[in-house]
C-alpha positions as CSV (number, residue, x, y, z in Angstrom):
1,X,40.9,-117.3,-30.4
2,X,42.1,-116.7,-27.2
3,X,43.9,-120.0,-26.8
4,X,45.3,-119.5,-30.2
5,X,46.9,-116.4,-29.0
6,X,48.3,-117.3,-25.7
7,X,50.2,-120.7,-28.0
8,X,51.8,-118.5,-30.0
9,X,53.0,-116.2,-27.3
10,X,54.5,-119.4,-25.6
11,X,56.1,-120.2,-28.7
12,X,57.6,-116.8,-28.7
13,X,58.6,-117.2,-25.2
14,X,60.6,-120.8,-26.2
15,X,62.5,-119.1,-29.2
16,X,63.7,-116.2,-27.1
17,X,65.0,-119.1,-24.4
18,X,66.4,-121.1,-26.9
19,X,68.0,-118.3,-29.4
20,X,68.7,-115.5,-27.1
21,X,66.0,-113.4,-29.5
22,X,63.5,-112.9,-32.3
23,X,62.5,-110.2,-35.1
24,X,59.3,-109.2,-35.4
25,X,59.3,-109.7,-39.3
26,X,60.3,-112.9,-38.7
27,X,57.8,-114.0,-36.7
28,X,55.4,-112.0,-38.3
29,X,56.0,-114.5,-41.3
30,X,56.3,-117.7,-39.4
31,X,52.5,-117.0,-37.7
32,X,51.0,-115.7,-41.0
33,X,50.0,-112.7,-38.8
34,X,50.8,-108.8,-39.1
35,X,53.9,-107.1,-37.7
36,X,51.4,-105.4,-35.4
37,X,49.9,-108.4,-34.1
38,X,53.7,-109.7,-33.3
39,X,53.9,-105.9,-31.2
40,X,51.1,-106.6,-29.3
41,X,52.2,-110.1,-28.2
42,X,55.7,-108.8,-27.3
43,X,54.1,-105.9,-25.2
44,X,52.0,-108.4,-23.4
45,X,55.1,-110.9,-22.5
46,X,57.1,-107.5,-21.6
47,X,54.5,-107.0,-19.2
48,X,54.7,-110.3,-17.6
49,X,58.6,-109.8,-17.2
50,X,59.3,-112.3,-19.8
51,X,61.6,-110.8,-21.9
52,X,63.1,-107.0,-22.7
53,X,61.5,-105.4,-26.5
54,X,63.9,-104.4,-28.4
55,X,64.5,-102.3,-31.8
56,X,62.5,-104.5,-34.3
57,X,62.5,-107.4,-31.7
58,X,62.9,-108.7,-28.3
59,X,65.6,-110.3,-26.6
60,X,66.0,-112.7,-23.5
61,X,65.9,-111.0,-20.4
62,X,68.9,-111.3,-18.2
63,X,68.3,-108.9,-15.0
64,X,67.7,-110.5,-11.8
65,X,64.2,-109.9,-11.7
66,X,61.1,-112.9,-10.5
67,X,58.7,-114.0,-13.1
68,X,55.2,-114.4,-11.3
69,X,54.2,-118.5,-11.0
70,X,51.0,-118.5,-12.8
71,X,53.7,-117.4,-15.8
72,X,56.4,-119.8,-15.5
73,X,53.8,-122.5,-15.2
74,X,53.5,-122.6,-19.3
75,X,57.4,-122.7,-19.4
76,X,58.8,-125.8,-20.3
77,X,55.8,-128.1,-19.3
78,X,56.5,-131.1,-20.6
79,X,59.8,-131.3,-18.7
80,X,58.3,-130.4,-15.6
81,X,55.8,-133.3,-15.6
82,X,58.7,-135.8,-16.6
83,X,60.2,-134.4,-13.3
84,X,57.1,-134.7,-11.5
85,X,56.7,-137.9,-12.3
86,X,60.4,-139.2,-11.4
87,X,59.7,-137.3,-7.9
88,X,56.5,-139.1,-7.2
89,X,58.8,-142.3,-7.2
90,X,60.8,-141.0,-4.0
91,X,57.9,-140.0,-2.1
92,X,56.6,-143.2,0.2
93,X,52.5,-143.9,1.2
94,X,51.6,-142.7,4.5
95,X,54.4,-140.0,4.8
96,X,54.4,-136.6,5.7
97,X,55.4,-134.1,2.5
98,X,56.4,-130.6,2.3
99,X,56.3,-129.2,-1.3
100,X,57.6,-125.7,-1.4
101,X,56.3,-123.2,-4.2
102,X,56.8,-123.1,-7.9
103,X,55.7,-124.1,-11.4
104,X,57.6,-128.0,-11.1
105,X,56.0,-128.9,-7.7
106,X,52.7,-127.8,-8.8
107,X,53.2,-130.4,-11.3
108,X,54.3,-132.8,-8.6
109,X,51.3,-131.7,-6.3
110,X,48.8,-132.6,-9.2
111,X,50.3,-136.4,-9.5
112,X,49.9,-137.1,-5.6
113,X,46.3,-138.5,-5.8
114,X,48.3,-141.8,-7.1
115,X,49.7,-141.8,-3.8
116,X,47.7,-143.3,-0.4
117,X,47.2,-141.3,3.0
118,X,49.9,-138.3,3.1
119,X,49.9,-135.3,5.3
120,X,50.9,-132.8,2.6
121,X,52.3,-129.4,3.9
122,X,53.0,-126.1,1.9
123,X,52.9,-122.5,2.1
124,X,52.1,-122.4,-1.9
125,X,48.6,-121.3,-2.3
126,X,48.2,-122.7,-5.6
127,X,49.3,-126.1,-4.3
128,X,47.4,-125.6,-1.7
129,X,44.4,-125.3,-4.0
130,X,45.4,-128.2,-5.9
131,X,45.4,-130.7,-2.9
132,X,42.2,-129.0,-1.3
133,X,40.5,-131.4,-3.7
134,X,42.5,-134.5,-3.0
135,X,42.2,-137.2,-0.2
136,X,45.4,-136.4,1.2
137,X,45.7,-134.5,4.9
138,X,46.8,-130.9,4.1
139,X,48.2,-128.4,6.3
140,X,48.4,-124.7,4.8
141,X,51.2,-122.4,6.1
142,X,49.7,-118.9,7.0
143,X,51.9,-115.9,6.6
144,X,52.6,-112.8,4.9
145,X,52.0,-113.9,1.2
146,X,54.2,-112.8,-1.6
147,X,52.2,-111.3,-5.2
148,X,54.5,-113.1,-7.6
149,X,55.0,-116.6,-5.8
150,X,51.6,-117.0,-4.4
151,X,53.5,-118.1,-1.4
152,X,53.2,-117.5,2.9
153,X,56.2,-116.4,4.1
154,X,57.5,-114.9,7.5
155,X,57.8,-115.3,11.1
156,X,54.3,-117.1,11.2
157,X,55.2,-119.6,8.2
158,X,58.6,-120.5,9.9
159,X,57.1,-120.9,13.4
160,X,54.9,-123.3,11.9
161,X,57.6,-125.3,9.8
162,X,59.8,-125.9,12.8
163,X,56.7,-127.4,14.8
164,X,56.6,-130.0,11.7
165,X,58.9,-133.4,10.9
166,X,59.2,-134.0,7.2
167,X,59.4,-137.5,6.1
168,X,60.1,-135.9,2.3
169,X,60.9,-132.3,1.4
170,X,60.0,-131.7,-2.4
171,X,61.5,-127.8,-3.2
172,X,62.3,-125.9,-6.5
173,X,64.5,-122.9,-7.2
174,X,65.2,-119.7,-9.5
175,X,68.2,-121.4,-10.9
176,X,71.9,-121.8,-9.6
177,X,74.0,-120.4,-12.5
178,X,77.5,-119.7,-10.7
179,X,76.1,-120.7,-7.5
180,X,77.0,-123.9,-5.4
181,X,73.5,-123.9,-4.6
182,X,69.9,-123.2,-5.3
183,X,68.7,-120.0,-5.4
184,X,65.9,-117.6,-5.2
185,X,65.1,-113.9,-6.0
186,X,63.2,-113.7,-2.3
187,X,64.5,-113.2,0.8
188,X,61.2,-114.3,2.4
189,X,61.5,-117.5,0.7
190,X,65.3,-118.2,1.7
191,X,64.5,-118.5,5.0
192,X,61.5,-121.0,4.4
193,X,63.8,-122.9,2.4
194,X,66.4,-123.4,5.0
195,X,63.9,-124.1,7.8
196,X,62.1,-126.7,5.7
197,X,65.8,-128.2,5.0
198,X,66.5,-128.2,8.8
199,X,63.3,-130.5,9.5
200,X,63.5,-132.8,6.7
201,X,64.8,-136.4,6.2
202,X,64.9,-137.0,2.5
203,X,65.5,-133.6,0.6
204,X,64.8,-133.5,-3.3
205,X,65.2,-130.3,-5.4
206,X,63.3,-130.3,-8.8
207,X,65.0,-128.3,-11.2
208,X,64.3,-128.6,-15.3
209,X,67.6,-127.5,-17.4
210,X,66.7,-123.8,-17.8
211,X,67.6,-123.3,-14.3
212,X,71.3,-124.2,-15.1
213,X,71.0,-121.2,-17.1
214,X,69.5,-118.6,-14.6
215,X,69.8,-117.3,-10.7
216,X,68.3,-115.5,-8.4
217,X,69.7,-113.4,-5.5
218,X,69.9,-115.7,-2.5
219,X,71.3,-119.2,-2.1
220,X,69.4,-120.9,0.5
221,X,71.5,-123.8,0.5
222,X,74.4,-125.7,-0.9
223,X,74.1,-129.1,-3.1
224,X,75.2,-131.1,-0.7
225,X,72.4,-130.2,1.9
226,X,70.0,-132.5,-0.9
227,X,70.0,-135.8,-1.6
228,X,68.5,-135.8,-5.1
229,X,68.5,-133.3,-7.4
230,X,65.9,-134.0,-10.2
231,X,66.2,-132.5,-13.7
232,X,66.1,-133.4,-17.6
233,X,68.8,-134.7,-19.6
234,X,71.8,-131.9,-19.7
235,X,74.9,-132.4,-20.9
236,X,78.2,-133.3,-19.1
237,X,79.4,-129.8,-18.2
238,X,76.0,-129.1,-17.1
239,X,76.4,-132.5,-14.4
240,X,79.5,-131.4,-13.4
241,X,78.4,-128.5,-11.4
242,X,76.5,-130.1,-9.4
243,X,78.8,-131.0,-6.0
244,X,77.6,-133.5,-3.3
245,X,74.4,-134.7,-3.6
246,X,73.0,-137.5,-6.4
247,X,72.0,-136.2,-10.0
248,X,68.9,-138.1,-11.1
249,X,67.8,-137.4,-14.9
250,X,64.2,-138.0,-15.5
251,X,63.4,-138.5,-19.3
């Protein structure tokens, strides 16, 4: 029963991302439930920061606010898995790898058992927990933990990063609409990403197609700071917005 409710709410969220808004009466009819049930769904999703409730429905949330990473895991899941599979091919065996926090990078972390003898460095609690159960060597960077993104930041984190060389760094972002590069909602995460980029040989950003329509508060690097940007199939207009790095389309 709980799984059925979660699936319905995920589908409603995808409708809002696609159409911009939904109506309670339409959703109740489509899912064959009462309007009160749909209102409860929307209440819960609003409390998670996924939408704004309106009279008779809900609309996409457009303000600059961060959604918790455990919620974002379920957004565009199949697209993120495709990105992760493509990024895996860019990681050599026997290399040092930094993985930044995020739902797409978490998908990549789950595939790392397919690689051999990695040194995995991360400031993400969720990714560290995933890699703990793998055979790779793991360094978790300590520091002040941000609750929504579940990652460590601050002076301790930055000092550790500055002492490590990364063969590959895989980073995510909160979007880059109207921006010359990837952005984040957190100033602390911006600092972490900037230090990582200085320490990395190959720099990769993973961004599903929804990132073209969202934007965080802080740009942490221009696109030409990266070697690769891996995304899903997008139209030509969006491709033109990426300047300075190699654009890889994962299918």
